[in-house]
C-alpha positions in Angstrom: -5.7 -37.5 -5.7 -2.5 -35.2 -5.6 -0.4 -35.2 -2.2 -0.9 -32.5 0.2 2.3 -30.5 0.6 3.2 -31.4 4.1 2.7 -35.3 2.3 5.4 -34.5 -0.1 7.8 -33.0 2.2 7.5 -36.1 4.9 8.3 -38.2 2.0 11.5 -35.8 1.0 12.3 -36.5 5.3 12.1 -40.1 4.5 14.6 -40.0 1.4 12.0 -39.2 -1.4 13.8 -37.5 -3.8 11.1 -37.6 -6.5 8.4 -35.9 -4.3 11.3 -32.7 -3.5 11.0 -32.7 -7.4 7.5 -32.3 -7.4 7.7 -29.6 -5.0 9.8 -27.6 -7.3 7.7 -28.4 -10.2 4.6 -26.7 -8.0 6.0 -23.3 -6.2 9.7 -22.7 -8.7 7.2 -20.4 -10.9 5.1 -18.6 -8.4 8.3 -17.8 -6.3 10.2 -16.6 -8.7 7.8 -14.2 -10.2 7.0 -13.2 -6.3 11.2 -12.4 -5.9 11.2 -11.1 -9.3 8.6 -8.4 -7.9 10.6 -8.4 -4.6 14.1 -7.0 -6.0 13.1 -6.4 -9.8 15.8 -8.6 -11.1 15.5 -11.8 -12.6 18.9 -12.9 -12.5 18.6 -12.6 -9.0 15.0 -13.8 -8.3 16.5 -16.9 -10.0 19.5 -17.0 -7.9 17.3 -16.4 -4.2 14.5 -19.0 -5.6 17.3 -21.7 -5.8 19.0 -20.6 -2.7 14.9 -21.4 -0.7 14.6 -24.6 -2.6 18.4 -25.5 -1.0 17.7 -24.5 2.9 14.7 -26.6 2.6 16.1 -29.4 1.3 19.0 -28.7 4.0 16.3 -28.6 6.5 14.2 -32.1 5.3 15.6 -34.2 8.2 14.5 -31.5 10.5 10.8 -31.0 9.2 8.0 -31.4 11.3 4.4 -31.0 10.4 3.1 -27.5 12.2 2.4 -23.8 9.7 1.7 -24.3 5.9 4.7 -25.2 4.3 3.9 -22.1 1.8 4.5 -20.5 5.3 7.5 -21.7 5.8 8.9 -21.3 2.4 7.7 -17.8 1.8 9.2 -16.6 5.2 11.8 -18.1 4.2 12.3 -16.6 0.5 11.1 -12.8 2.3 13.9 -13.2 4.3 16.5 -13.3 1.3 14.9 -11.0 -0.4 14.9 -8.2 2.2 18.7 -9.6 3.3 19.6 -8.7 -0.9 17.7 -5.5 -0.7 19.2 -4.1 2.1 22.5 -5.7 1.0 22.2 -3.5 -2.0 22.1 -7.0 -4.5 19.1 -5.7 -6.4 19.4 -3.6 -9.3 18.4 0.3 -8.3 16.9 1.3 -11.6 13.9 2.9 -13.1 11.4 -0.1 -14.2 10.7 0.7 -17.9 7.3 1.4 -19.3 7.5 -1.4 -21.5 8.7 -4.5 -19.4 6.8 -6.7 -20.4 4.0 -8.4 -17.4 4.7 -11.5 -15.6 2.3 -14.6 -16.6 0.3 -14.1 -13.0 -0.1 -10.6 -13.8 -1.5 -11.1 -16.9 -4.6 -12.3 -15.8 -5.3 -8.6 -14.5 -5.6 -7.5 -18.1 -8.6 -6.5 -19.8 -11.5 -9.0 -20.3 -12.2 -7.9 -23.4 -11.4 -11.2 -25.8 -10.4 -9.0 -28.5 -9.0 -5.8 -27.6 -8.3 -3.5 -29.4 -5.2 -1.9 -30.3 -5.4 1.1 -27.6 -6.5 -1.0 -25.0 -3.7 -3.8 -25.3 -1.4 -0.1 -25.1 -3.6 1.3 -21.8 -3.8 -2.2 -20.2 0.9 -2.4 -20.5 0.8 0.8 -19.8 -0.9 0.6 -16.2 0.4 -3.1 -15.5 4.0 -1.0 -15.7 2.9 1.6 -13.1 1.2 -0.4 -10.8 4.4 -2.6 -10.8 7.0 0.9 -10.7 4.5 1.5 -7.3 4.5 -1.2 -5.7 8.8 -1.6 -6.1 8.7 1.9 -5.1 6.9 1.0 -1.6 9.4 0.4 1.6 10.6 -3.6 1.3 8.5 -4.5 4.4 5.1 -3.5 3.2 6.0 -4.6 -0.3 6.1 -7.9 0.8 3.2 -7.8 2.5 1.5 -6.8 -0.6 2.6 -9.1 -2.9 1.8 -11.5 -0.5 -1.6 -10.5 0.2 -2.6 -9.4 -3.6 -0.1 -11.8 -5.8 -0.2 -15.0 -3.2 -3.3 -14.6 -1.4 -2.5 -15.5 1.5 -4.9 -14.3 4.6 -3.2 -12.2 7.6 -2.5 -14.9 9.5 0.1 -16.7 7.2 1.5 -13.1 6.4 1.9 -12.6 9.9 3.6 -15.7 10.6 5.6 -14.9 7.3 7.1 -11.6 8.2 7.3 -12.5 11.4 4.4 -9.7 13.2 1.1 -9.7 15.0 -1.6 -9.5 12.8 -2.4 -6.4 14.1 0.9 -4.4 12.9 0.2 -6.2 9.8 -2.7 -4.8 8.7 -1.5 -1.6 9.6 2.0 -2.1 7.8 -1.3 -3.1 4.6 -3.0 0.1 5.9 -0.2 2.2 5.2 1.1 0.5 1.9 -2.6 0.7 0.5 -2.8 4.1 1.0 0.2 4.9 -0.7 0.0 3.2 -4.0 -4.1 4.7 -4.1 -1.9 8.1 -3.9 0.3 7.3 -6.6 -2.4 5.1 -8.5 -4.6 8.1 -8.3 -3.3 9.0 -12.3 -4.8 5.7 -13.4 -8.4 6.1 -12.0 -8.6 9.3 -14.6 -7.0 7.6 -17.2 -9.5 5.0 -17.1 -12.3 7.2 -16.9 -11.0 9.1 -19.5 -10.4 6.0 -21.6 -14.5 4.9 -21.2 -15.6 8.2 -22.2 -13.8 7.8 -24.9 -15.4 4.2 -25.8 -19.1 5.9 -24.6 -20.1 7.8 -28.6 -18.2 5.4 -30.5 -20.1 2.3 -28.8 -22.9 4.7 -29.0 -23.0 5.1 -32.9 -23.0 1.5 -32.9 -25.6 0.8 -30.9 -28.1 3.8 -33.6 -26.3 2.2 -36.2 -27.7 -0.7 -36.3 
């Protein structure tokens, strides 16, 4: 049976280096993906992830089970990302529409087992527009959306990470999702047009059968 994050961290505190490696393997990919979405710079995201784990390791002897390990981990990561953004260390550039999707974003692709080339292009465009819209959000709104949508954390956990009340967090998320709704509205029309374009073809196939 796999050990919990808390048990692994307690083992690290007791001097078990292998347990730290297990924590690193468990959380390196989601942490790097989160940081990459925050700063949109792959090299910087890797550097920040290393700094996060270094801080966790250095604090091992002071570790006490309390909040979830992921709350502690992502609080460190979020603070480092926000500091990097405010220091101007992130890449200030428009996102390319052909930038490849990250692994965790591929799960949002079309459920059709055999998408057409047109569907694939439309989906790649949709993902790129979504990534760009999220990146344009103010830093704290961006962090809140990423933790809520991609890390699937609850309000209590995100509020602890961002150091605010749950009511303040809900207000932050409301403003963020409202901004995204407005900016991504054209995607809804694009999807509707694509569906309308496929409908006659599907109907024609039905008549042929």
